[in-house]
C-alpha positions as CSV (number, residue, x, y, z in Angstrom):
1,X,6.6,-13.2,-19.1
2,X,3.4,-13.8,-19.1
3,X,4.0,-17.1,-17.4
4,X,4.7,-15.2,-14.3
5,X,2.4,-13.3,-14.5
6,X,-0.2,-15.5,-15.6
7,X,-0.6,-17.4,-11.9
8,X,-1.3,-14.4,-10.8
9,X,-3.9,-13.3,-13.0
10,X,-5.7,-15.7,-12.2
11,X,-5.0,-15.9,-8.6
12,X,-6.5,-12.3,-8.4
13,X,-9.2,-12.8,-10.5
14,X,-11.8,-13.5,-8.1
15,X,-10.6,-9.8,-6.9
16,X,-10.3,-8.0,-9.6
17,X,-13.8,-9.4,-10.8
18,X,-15.3,-7.4,-8.2
19,X,-12.9,-4.6,-8.3
20,X,-14.2,-4.3,-12.3
21,X,-17.9,-4.6,-11.8
22,X,-18.4,-2.2,-8.5
23,X,-15.0,0.4,-10.7
24,X,-17.4,3.5,-10.7
25,X,-18.0,3.7,-6.8
26,X,-14.5,3.6,-6.4
27,X,-13.4,5.2,-8.6
28,X,-15.5,7.9,-6.5
29,X,-13.8,6.8,-3.0
30,X,-10.9,7.2,-4.5
31,X,-11.2,10.7,-5.9
32,X,-13.0,12.3,-2.5
33,X,-9.8,10.9,-0.9
34,X,-7.3,12.9,-3.0
35,X,-10.1,16.2,-2.8
36,X,-10.4,15.6,0.7
37,X,-6.3,15.5,1.4
38,X,-5.6,18.2,-1.0
39,X,-7.8,21.0,0.8
40,X,-5.6,23.3,3.1
41,X,-8.7,21.7,5.4
42,X,-6.1,22.7,8.5
43,X,-5.5,26.0,7.3
44,X,-10.1,26.5,7.7
45,X,-10.0,24.7,11.3
46,X,-6.9,25.8,12.7
47,X,-6.9,22.1,13.5
48,X,-4.9,19.1,12.3
49,X,-7.5,17.1,10.8
50,X,-6.1,15.8,7.7
51,X,-2.6,14.5,9.9
52,X,-5.2,12.8,12.3
53,X,-7.6,11.2,9.9
54,X,-4.5,9.9,8.4
55,X,-2.7,9.2,11.7
56,X,-5.5,7.3,12.3
57,X,-5.5,4.9,8.6
58,X,-1.6,4.4,9.2
59,X,-2.1,3.9,12.9
60,X,-5.4,0.8,12.2
61,X,-4.7,-0.9,8.8
62,X,-0.3,-0.7,9.5
63,X,0.7,-2.5,7.0
64,X,-2.3,-3.9,5.6
65,X,-3.0,-1.1,4.0
66,X,0.3,-1.6,2.1
67,X,-1.3,-5.3,1.4
68,X,-4.5,-3.5,-0.1
69,X,-2.6,-1.0,-2.3
70,X,-0.6,-3.7,-3.6
71,X,-3.7,-5.3,-4.4
72,X,-5.5,-2.3,-6.4
73,X,-2.8,-1.2,-8.3
74,X,-2.5,-4.9,-9.9
75,X,-6.3,-5.5,-10.1
76,X,-6.3,-2.2,-11.5
77,X,-2.8,-2.8,-13.6
78,X,-5.1,-5.7,-14.6
79,X,-8.6,-4.6,-15.6
80,X,-6.9,-2.0,-17.2
81,X,-8.6,0.3,-15.5
82,X,-6.7,3.6,-15.9
83,X,-8.3,6.5,-13.5
84,X,-8.6,4.0,-10.9
85,X,-5.0,2.9,-11.3
86,X,-4.1,6.8,-11.1
87,X,-6.3,7.4,-8.2
88,X,-5.1,5.0,-6.7
89,X,-1.5,6.4,-6.9
90,X,-2.5,9.6,-5.9
91,X,-4.6,8.4,-2.6
92,X,-1.3,6.1,-1.7
93,X,0.5,9.1,-2.4
94,X,-1.0,11.6,-0.3
95,X,-0.9,8.6,2.5
96,X,2.9,8.6,3.2
């Protein structure tokens, strides 16, 4: 197993180190996104703001969004950053 993970970890090291140095900001952005998706904004405004935001994100980014989330999950796993890993998975489930 280590022989399979080592090359991937070496390849992802620059991205993971950048994410590790900015983990507080990334955690804040992910937490705000998850909280925003959980709020009943659509009921209070009478408009489909939430579905419009999620639809625009999916439309603009498409497959790139899945790649971004895969990289985030891998890097947070390699960095042992459990909080951001859980927030990333929650944000991904909110988008789907």
